Structures are given as C-alpha cells and as structure tokens.
C-alpha positions in Angstrom: 94.7 90.4 98.8 94.5 92.3 95.5 94.9 90.3 92.4 98.0 91.3 90.3 97.1 93.2 87.1 97.6 91.3 83.9 97.6 92.4 80.2 99.1 95.4 78.5 98.2 99.0 79.0 96.5 99.2 75.6 94.4 96.2 76.6 93.3 97.8 79.8 92.3 101.0 78.1 90.5 99.1 75.4 88.5 97.2 78.1 87.6 100.5 79.9 86.4 102.1 76.6 84.7 99.0 75.2 86.7 99.1 71.9 89.1 96.7 70.3 92.7 96.6 71.5 94.1 97.1 67.9 92.2 100.4 67.8 93.9 101.6 71.0 97.3 100.4 69.8 96.9 102.3 66.5 95.9 105.5 68.4 98.8 105.1 70.8 101.3 104.8 67.9 100.0 107.9 66.3 100.0 109.9 69.6 103.5 108.7 70.5 104.6 109.7 67.0 103.7 113.3 67.8 100.2 113.5 66.3 97.6 115.5 68.2 94.1 114.3 69.2 92.3 116.6 66.8 94.6 115.6 63.9 94.1 111.9 64.6 90.3 112.3 65.0 89.9 114.1 61.7 92.5 112.7 59.4 93.5 109.2 60.6 90.1 107.7 61.1 91.0 104.7 58.9 93.9 103.9 61.2 91.9 104.0 64.4 88.8 102.5 62.9 86.7 105.6 63.5 87.6 106.5 67.1 86.1 109.9 67.9 87.6 112.9 69.6 86.3 112.0 73.1 87.6 108.5 72.9 91.0 109.6 71.7 91.2 112.2 74.5 90.4 109.5 77.0 93.0 107.2 75.5 95.6 110.0 75.8 94.8 110.7 79.4 94.6 107.1 80.5 97.8 106.3 78.7 99.7 109.0 80.5 98.2 108.0 83.8 98.9 104.3 83.5 102.5 104.8 82.2 103.2 107.1 85.2 101.6 104.4 87.5 103.9 101.7 86.1 107.0 103.9 86.5 106.1 104.6 90.1 105.3 100.9 90.7 108.8 99.9 89.5 110.4 102.6 91.7 108.4 101.4 94.8 109.3 97.7 94.2 113.0 98.7 93.9 112.9 100.8 97.1 111.2 98.1 99.2 113.6 95.5 97.7 116.6 97.5 98.7 115.3 97.7 102.3 115.1 93.9 102.4 111.4 94.0 103.2 109.9 92.8 99.9 107.9 89.6 100.5 105.8 87.7 98.0 102.6 88.9 99.5 103.7 92.6 99.6 104.9 92.3 95.9 101.5 91.0 94.9 99.8 93.9 96.7 102.1 96.4 95.0 101.6 94.9 91.5 97.8 94.7 92.1 97.4 98.4 92.9 95.2 99.9 90.2 95.6 103.6 91.2 98.4 105.9 92.2 96.6 106.6 95.5 96.4 102.8 96.3 100.0 102.3 95.5 101.1 105.2 97.7 99.0 103.8 100.6 100.7 100.4 100.3 104.2 102.1 100.1 103.6 104.5 103.0 104.9 102.3 105.8 108.1 101.5 103.8 108.7 105.1 102.5 112.0 106.5 103.8 111.2 109.3 106.2 112.7 111.6 108.8 113.0 110.5 112.3 109.5 110.8 113.6 108.2 110.7 117.2 107.2 107.1 116.5 110.7 106.2 115.4 112.2 107.8 118.4 109.8 105.9 120.7 110.7 102.6 119.0 114.4 103.4 119.6 113.5 104.0 123.2 112.0 100.5 123.4 108.3 101.6 123.8 106.8 99.4 121.0 106.1 96.5 123.4 104.1 99.0 125.5 102.1 100.1 122.5 101.4 96.5 121.5 100.5 95.5 125.0 98.0 98.3 125.5 96.4 97.6 122.1 96.2 93.9 122.7 94.9 93.9 126.3 92.8 97.0 127.2 92.2 95.5 130.6 95.7 96.6 131.7 95.9 100.0 133.4 98.0 102.3 131.0 99.9 104.2 133.8 100.8 101.0 135.6 102.0 99.4 132.4 104.0 102.5 131.4 105.9 102.6 134.7 107.9 99.6 133.7 109.3 101.4 130.7 110.6 104.5 132.4 114.3 104.9 131.5 115.9 108.3 131.8 118.9 107.2 129.8 116.6 106.5 126.8 114.7 109.8 127.2 111.7 108.3 129.0 111.5 110.4 132.1 108.2 109.2 133.6 105.1 107.0 132.8 103.4 109.8 130.9 106.3 110.2 128.6 106.2 106.4 128.0 102.5 106.7 127.2 103.1 109.6 124.8 105.7 107.5 122.9 103.3 104.5 122.7 100.6 106.8 121.4 102.9 108.1 118.7 103.6 104.5 117.6 100.0 103.6 117.4 99.1 106.8 115.6 101.6 106.1 112.9 100.4 102.5 112.6 96.7 103.6 112.2 97.6 106.2 109.6 99.7 103.8 107.5 97.1 101.1 107.1 96.6 101.0 103.3 93.2 99.3 103.4 91.9 101.6 106.1 93.1 104.8 104.4 91.6 103.7 101.1 88.2 103.1 102.7 88.3 106.4 104.6 89.3 108.4 101.4 86.4 107.1 99.4 84.0 107.7 102.3 85.2 111.3 102.6 84.9 111.8 98.9 81.3 110.7 98.8 80.2 112.4 102.1 82.6 115.3 102.4 82.1 119.0 101.6 84.3 121.9 100.6 83.7 125.0 102.8 84.9 128.5 102.0 85.1 131.5 104.3 86.3 135.0 103.6 89.4 136.2 105.5 88.9 139.0 107.9 89.3 142.4 106.2 89.3 141.0 102.7 85.6 141.6 101.9 86.3 144.7 99.8 89.5 143.6 98.1 88.1 140.2 97.2 84.6 141.4 96.1 84.8 139.3 92.9 84.7 136.2 95.2 81.7 137.4 97.1 79.7 134.3 96.1 82.1 132.2 98.2 82.4 134.3 101.3 80.2 131.8 103.2 79.9 128.8 101.0 79.6 125.0 101.4 78.9 122.3 98.9 79.5 118.5 98.7 82.6 117.4 96.7 80.5 115.3 94.3 78.2 118.2 93.4 80.9 120.9 92.8 81.2 122.0 89.2 84.7 122.6 87.9 84.3 126.4 87.6 83.5 126.7 91.3 86.4 124.6 92.4 88.8 126.6 90.3 87.3 129.9 91.5 87.6 128.9 95.2 91.2 127.7 94.7 92.0 131.0 93.0 90.5 132.9 95.9 92.6 130.9 98.3 95.7 131.6 96.3 94.9 135.3 96.3 94.6 135.2 100.1 90.9 136.1 100.0 89.3 132.8 101.0 90.1 130.1 103.6 89.1 126.6 102.4 88.3 123.7 104.6 87.6 120.1 103.5 85.0 118.8 105.9 84.7 115.0 106.1 80.9 115.1 106.9 78.2 117.1 108.5 79.3 118.5 111.8 78.3 116.4 114.8 78.5 116.8 118.6 80.1 113.5 119.3 82.9 111.5 117.7 82.9 111.3 114.0 81.9 108.1 112.1 85.5 108.0 110.8 86.9 107.5 114.3 84.5 104.6 114.7 85.8 103.0 111.5 89.4 103.3 112.7 88.5 101.9 116.1 86.6 99.0 114.6 89.5 98.2 112.3 91.9 97.7 115.3 89.3 96.1 117.7 89.0 99.2 119.9 85.7 99.6 121.8 84.7 101.4 125.0 83.6 98.5 127.4 84.6 100.2 130.6 88.1 98.5 130.8 91.0 100.5 132.2 92.7 101.0 128.8 89.6 101.7 126.7 89.5 105.4 127.2 93.2 105.8 126.5 92.8 103.8 123.2 89.8 105.8 122.2 91.7 109.1 122.8 94.6 107.6 120.7 92.2 107.0 117.8 90.8 110.5 118.0 94.4 111.9 118.1 95.4 109.8 115.1 92.3 110.9 113.1 92.7 114.6 113.7 96.4 115.0 113.5 97.5 112.5 110.9 94.7 110.7 108.9 92.5 113.7 108.3 95.4 115.8 107.2 96.6 113.1 104.8 93.1 112.6 103.3 92.7 116.4 102.9 95.9 116.6 100.8 94.8 113.7 98.6 91.2 115.0 98.1 92.3 118.6 97.4 94.6 117.2 94.6 91.7 115.1 93.3 89.4 118.1 93.3 91.9 120.3 91.4 92.7 117.5 88.9 89.1 116.7 88.2 88.2 120.4 87.8 91.0 121.1 85.4 90.3 118.0 83.3 86.6 118.9 83.1 87.5 122.5 82.1 89.9 121.2 79.4 87.3 118.8 78.0 84.6 121.5 77.9 86.8 123.9 75.9 88.0 121.1 73.6 84.5 120.0 72.8 83.2 123.5 72.1 82.7 123.8 68.3 84.7 126.5 66.5 82.7 129.4 65.1 82.3 129.5 61.4 84.4 132.1 59.6 81.3 133.3 57.8 79.8 134.7 61.0 76.4 133.9 62.4 74.4 131.0 60.8 72.0 132.2 58.2 73.9 135.3 57.1 74.5 135.8 53.4 78.2 135.3 52.5 78.3 138.7 51.0 77.4 140.2 54.3 79.8 138.1 56.4 82.2 140.9 57.0 85.5 142.2 55.7 87.2 139.7 53.3 89.2 139.4 50.1 88.2 141.1 46.9 85.3 139.6 45.2 85.4 138.0 41.7 84.3 139.7 38.6 80.5 140.3 38.5 78.1 140.0 35.6 78.7 143.6 34.6 82.4 143.2 34.3 83.4 145.3 37.4 85.5 143.9 40.2 84.1 144.2 43.7 85.6 144.2 47.1 85.1 145.6 50.6 86.6 148.6 52.4 88.0 148.5 56.0 84.5 148.9 57.5 83.2 145.9 55.5 81.2 147.9 53.0 81.1 146.7 49.4 82.6 148.9 46.8 83.2 148.7 43.0 80.7 147.6 40.3 77.4 146.1 41.4 77.2 142.3 41.4 73.9 141.3 40.0 71.8 139.1 42.2 70.7 135.7 41.0 67.0 135.3 40.2 65.0 135.1 43.4 68.0 136.1 45.6 67.6 139.0 48.0 70.1 141.8 47.7 71.8 142.7 50.9 72.6 146.2 52.2 76.1 146.0 50.8 74.6 145.2 47.3 72.3 148.2 47.5 75.1 150.5 48.4 77.1 149.1 45.5 74.2 149.6 43.2 73.8 153.2 44.3 77.5 153.7 43.6 77.1 152.2 40.2 74.1 154.5 39.4 76.1 157.5 40.4 79.0 156.4 38.1 76.5 156.0 35.2 75.1 159.5 35.9 78.6 161.1 35.8 79.3 159.3 32.5 76.1 160.6 30.9 77.0 164.2 32.0 80.4 163.8 30.5 79.0 162.5 27.2 76.5 165.4 27.0 79.2 168.0 27.8 81.6 166.8 25.1 78.9 165.5 22.8 80.3 161.9 22.7 78.0 159.3 21.1 76.7 156.7 23.6 78.1 153.8 21.6 81.5 155.5 21.5 81.4 156.1 25.2 80.7 152.4 25.7 83.6 151.4 23.5 85.9 153.8 25.3 
C-alpha cells in the first residue's frame, strides 16, 4: 500500500530541487503575484536567495502540476465517496498517488462510465461464471457456462455466457492499478515509435521523407523528431504506431505479466486455454490501447517541454551584432555624438556613416565607415578651398565664417 503524502507542495518541490523550502515559497509568492520567470531570475535574486532561471522554471512547472494533481485528487475522493465505496484503504491509496497517471489508474474502476459489455454481463448474472473459471481452471468452460444460459437475460447459449464472462475478466484485468502502472513503465523503457507513410502521400508529404519508414525507442527520441512525426500524422501524411517491444512470433512478455498477476498458466487443464485467450484479448483490445493513449500524451508533453526549455535557455543576441565587431560598424543606429572636429555624425539607411569625420583614438583602427566619412570630409575641405580662391576670402576669415 502506498504511503500517503505529507508536507506542503513547496516542501516537496524544495526536496526535489535540493534547495531550502523558504526559497521555493518566496519564488511561488512572486510567480503567483504575476511575475515571470525571467523577471524573478534577474531582478529578485535577493528574495529567492539566488535561484537561477532553470530552477525557477522547474518550480513553475512542478507547482502547476502538483496543484492540478491535488485538485484532481479532491475530485476523485468526492466521486468515490458519493458512490459509497470509499474505504480507509482506498482513501490511503488515493492520497498516496504521486502522479496523475497513478491517480487515474486507482480511480479507473470507480469512474462513472457508460454501460459496457462487462456491465451488461454482470446484470445478466455472469460474474459468478467469470470468478469460477478464473479460480478453478480445471473446470471445462463450456460445461460451466451451460448452467448460466437464460434467454430472458439475453444469454442465448453457452458461448454467449462465455463471451460475457470474458468481458468481465477483460475489464478487471485492464483496471488493475498496480498492473497498469507496471506495464506503462515497461512499455516506456522498451517501446518504440514507428512511422510509415500513407499510401499515395509520398509526393505531397516530401518534407516528412525522413520518417516514411522510421522506428526509434521512446527513450531515445529527441523532441524535434517527436513533434515532426506528430505534425506529419496531423497532416495525414504519416501513420504512427506505438510498439510495446520488438516484434516476436509468440505471445508478448506483457501478456505473460498479466497472466502471472492473476495466477493464469498453461498447465494442460480444461480452462487454461480459455483463460490465456482471455488475457491476450484483454491486452490487445483494452490494455494496449489505454497505454498507447497515455504514452502518446507523455511523448508530446515531454517533447513540448524540452522544446520550450531549449528556446528559453538560448541566449539573446547582442544588439551590437557579432562579437568582436567595432561599435561604429554595428549597423544602422542613432546619430552619433559630436566628434573632435566639431561635426555631428550619423548613419544613412544603408548603415553608412555620414557627416564630419570622427577622429580615431590613438592606436585604434579606423573602420570602413570612418574611411568613407574621412573621404567626405576631405571633399568638403576641397570645395571650401575652391570657394575661398574664387572669392579671394582669407583662410582665417573662412574659418571664422
């Protein structure tokens, strides 16, 4: 039985990050107050005691997740309590669930649902048949089912009774929380994502050509590949399949785990084959479908989170352009201050310097813009000399003017 969780959300996050709880509480107060992660990381270091951007982003994500988990936990407890099925043991399991997936696994048998085949079979009185076949495989299934034939209840023959018993056991296998949790983690570590191009989509979906015949384990898939394949599926170019393991000729290892969980084994008894077939049916029609939905969501969420983190961590480019460039050659900008020669410089729309030449400091190289400005200044002095000579204006008077 899972131990109920204790402590506050801030305390759990602090333990996960290896920081003090007061640091997490300070960060949570700032985030709840509307501050963003970059703002807190840069301007409120004294409040969070130097938590960096990565730690704050983790706090933000875990805070949102744990709050949603607690809200869902309260809703689940209320739902089971209204059904009159909440025992002390079940409440402890619900309160001890540390993930959303685990909580939903525990709640699954108690979740209100439409009338399923299993529910119809129970209403027809076939649950004792299912329990009897599971508990005593030495009984012949057809012979046992004959006693449950009842046309008034919709059980026309022994085969119909066996179908109803199989539906009951299939639902029972697929709603075992511990079993589903074990199979989910096994599939995550051993499974693969396979992509195939849809027939006739080769030309229209050429941009997804890398994934026309592609297979890779879940744990090795980078975020950009996951998002690309999901986009290809959305555009109806690719078909995606979540494979639980390497293809095998015989029964999968997952079927063996389900069978072992419920004490099913092929020992040559009359009911063994029927029970093994029931396990295979439950795995292929219910359990695998359920796990596929969960792992598809986990893949998408992990890929999107990784992509967000990559872009958030990418440093912003300097406004001055490439490192090492001289500020005067950085590109178009505001007008430059007065230079040593009294002229006011600036740049035109193409980024070229204009106006009076700004003298370089001793030892400083003059850039191309400075050389162009110098040439313009020389041309201006030449025109002034020609004007003075034409009108016979003394040089000192020209300077004063």
